N, C-alpha and C positions, 0 to 999 in steps of 0.2 A: 504495500502499500505505501500509498506516495501522501505525504502530506505539505504544506504549503505555510511560510510565513511569510506575511504582510507586514512592514514595519514604514514609516513615514515622518514625514517634517521634524527630522532631530534640528538641526534650526545650531550646528557646531555645538550641542552638547554631549562631548563625547562621556562624560559620565551617565547619562542616562544611555547612550547606545550602551557602552557598553554593560551593563545591566541587564537590557535587554537580549545581548547575543549570549551572555552568560547563562541567562533563563531557553533560551531558543535550545542551547547546545544540552542544557540540564533534562531539558523536556524529551530531545529526544533521545538521550540515556535514560531515563528514567522507564521511557515506555518502545526499548528497543526500536525503535521508529526505521525501518530500511532504508526508508530515501526522505528527506528535510530540504527542499528547495525553496530559498530564500528569494524576497523580490521588494524592494525598495523603490518607494514610491514618491519621492523628490521634495524638493526643498531640504536639503541634507546641511548645507554650508553654513548660513549668514546667520545670525542672529545669536551666536553663543562664543564662547572663549574657546574656543578650540577645534578650528572649521582643518584644520593641516591633518590632526588624528583622527577625525571622520574620514576623508577622505584617504586615508593609510589602508584604517580599522575596514574601507570597504573595496577598495581594490584588492586585499586579501581575499575576500567576501567573493569576490568575480561575478557576483549576482547580477540581474538584471536592475536597473539603474535608469526611472522616468526624470521627465524635468521637469521640476515644479516651475513656478512664479516667481522664486524667487533664484532660481537658476539663473532663470531668463538675467534677472537684474544685473546678475555677475554677469553676465557676458555681457548685457548692454554699459555696463560700469568700465569694464576692460578696455571697449571698442573707444568709446567715448568719456574719461573720466571729468573732464569738463562739463561735463553735462547737467545741468542748470540745477537739478534734481537730488542728481550726487550728491552737490553743493549743500543742498541742506542739511538743518543741526537734527532731525528725524530719521536720515536717512545714512549717517555717518557710518552704519553695520557694515555697510554697501561695499565704499572702498576700502573698510578697512579689510572687508575677506579680501578681496580683490589683493592689495599690496601682501596678505598672509598666503594664499592660493598660489600667486604667479602663476611659472609655466603650465601649474599642476590644471589648472582651466582651461585649456586646449582639449586637452586629452578627458575634462569632464562634459564640457561641448561635443563633442562627436562619440561618446560612449553613451549619454543619456537621449532615450527614447521615449517618442509622445504617447504609448500605449502600450502594456504587455498583454499577452493573448500564450492560456496554458495549450498545447497541443492533442492533448489528449482528454480534459476536460472542460466543462464550460464553466470556465475561471476567464475573466481580465482584471487589467488594472488600470486608474489613467490616475494622473496628480488628484483636477478635481471634478473635471467633467468631459464626457470626451467631446472632442475637438476646444476645450475649451481649459486651461489651466490656472486662471485665477479665479473661478466663481463655479459653488459645487449647485447639480441642479436645483431647478426652480421646486421638485416635489418633494426635498428634504423635508424633516422633521424639524421644525423651528430649535434653535440650537438653547433655547431656555427649559425646553423639554428635555432635554436628553442631558444635561450635566448632573444630576439628582435620579438617574431611570438608568442606571449599571443594570446588566445583565450578562451575568458570565456566558452563556451560552445556548445557542441557538441549531433549531435541526430545520435545514433545509431540505425539498425534494425537486429536483432539475428532470426526473425522467417526461418529465408533459413537453418538455423542448425549452424551458424556462434556463436560465442564466445567473451568474453571480458574480458582480462588476465588486470590484473591492475602489476606497481614494482616500484619499487625506485631506489633505488643505485647511478645513476650517477647527482643526482644533479637537472636537466633540466627538468621542466615542458612541457609535448607534449604527443603526441598522431603517434603512427603509426602500423602498416601495415604488417601482415605475406605476404610476395608473395605469397603463397594461395591463399588468401583474406580472409581464413576461422577464423584468431583471427585478432583483432584488441586491441592494449596494448595501455595501458595509464599510462604516464609516471606521479606517482605523485610529483616529484618534490621535497620536501624537509619543517621538519620542523624546524629542525636547520638551515641550512642556504641553501636555494632553490637559483638556477642562474636564477631569472628573475629580469628584470625592472622592475624600482621602480615604485610605486602608483602615479600620479601627485599632487593629493591632500595629498599628506604624502612623498612628497620629500628627507627627512631625516632619514624617520623611516626603519627601518627592518624590513624582510616580512617573514612570515612563510604562506607555500601554504597543502594544503589536497584536495580531491575529491571525490566528491558527485555524489552517481549515485541512480537512479531513474528511474523506471518505474511504468507502471498507467495495464500493465499486464502479466507482466515478458518475454517479448521480445520485445520490444522498448523501446531504455534507454533511456535518459537524462543525458548527463554527465556536470558538472558543478566544471570548476576551478575556485578554489579562495585562493587569496591572500590577507594574512590579517597583518597588521602592528600592531608594538608593541613597547616599549619601547627599546631606546640603553641604556640610561642614566638605567633605573633597570639591562639589561643584565652586564653592564661594570660593576655595585657595585658587581654582583656577581662574574663575573671574579675575582674583586680585593678580596672579602670577602675568596672564596673557596682557594684563590693562585692558580689556577689554571695558571693566565696568565704570573706566575713567574717560578712558580715549573714544568712548561711542556713549557718552552720556547727553545729554539725558534718560534716549533710548532704549539704553541696557539696562537703567534703574527696573523702567515697565519687562522689559523679555525677564528680566533675572527673574523678579517678585511672579511672572507667570511659570517661567522653572521649579522655583523655589513650594509654591502655594498653591500652585496648580489651578488658577483663578485667572479666568480672561479680565487682562485690564487693557487693553489697548483695543479692541475693537469696540466697545461699549465710547470709550472716550475719544475715537474718531469720528462714531455716530454718533458723539453732542455736539462736536463743532463742524460737522461737513458744511454745514449753511453760514458759516459767519464769515466767509472769504478774511480767513485768519492772515497772516505773512509767516514766514518760516519761525521767524523770531518769538512772534507772537503764539504763535503753537506750542512751542518750546516753554513757553513760559505756562502757558494754560495746562500740559503734561505735568511740568513740575508742582505745578500749584493741586492738581488731580492726584498724582502720586503723595504729596504731604496729608491732602485729604484721608485718603485710604490708610494712612500709617505705614505705609511701605518703606519709609527708608528706619522710622523705627523697627518694624519687623526683620527686615535684613541686617539693622544694625545688630540686634539681638545675636540673631546666628552673627555675624559675622565675629563679636566678642565672644560667643561659647567655642568659638574657630581657631581661636586666640590672632584674629587679625584685625589690621588699621578698618574703621569705621565710615563707612562713605558721609559724605560733608552732604547737605541739603541745599546749599546755595549754587 
């Protein structure tokens, strides 16, 4: 029996990726899986402190890698680093990541694909939607309904000609059904920062997610949503050592908060200011104010103190 492991949206968070890959390996050993195929659904490198470590880990896996919208941003920035948006304060992670990856970006661009399709079973994968890597399908369940509705396993039957599609992009783990009923979609959440409730047995640990697909006969499938805890101290240490937290501020504070607390900070903020015609500088000021309102700095600083690391500045 061939099993498939789908993971997505690493966003430069090697600590989380390492936890996921360890869990995938342990799963394979525990259940003596004869063949476990891995598929990475994109948005792998920018947004976290370790784009190079993520690149090297994926290169060793030699698994299919999809092209997410954040890969597009990296490719665009490499070709035109002086483009206006890459000079904006809230886009600092993109040129910072481009500088870290260097010539590796060309290999990433050559290897990335828009879609993955299994040869022997009715499974496929895209980053966000078919033909669009920047927006999930309109029929998807509202994000607000997904963050607190985690379900560990699903049983699906494709014997009637249906198919199963895996995607990422939104970071919200969940199952969705096309109106036609012909396809079931599974959003795999995110390795780097999924928006899911914390584990009761590990309430302070950040989580990473991946999805397992198993089938005894090629038509009946069992999906398992995995939530994997890892060390917040280790992630914060990498942010401090890499310089990403300071050099990519203020956006790095919001991203670090999403990784550490598995809560969506960025999307609600951008929704709240999208019609205000703010300048890039005004946008940064508003984001800082929102981070203070949510006590992001206080929460991060408490973790930094516990890890024996320098606290971040609020100004």
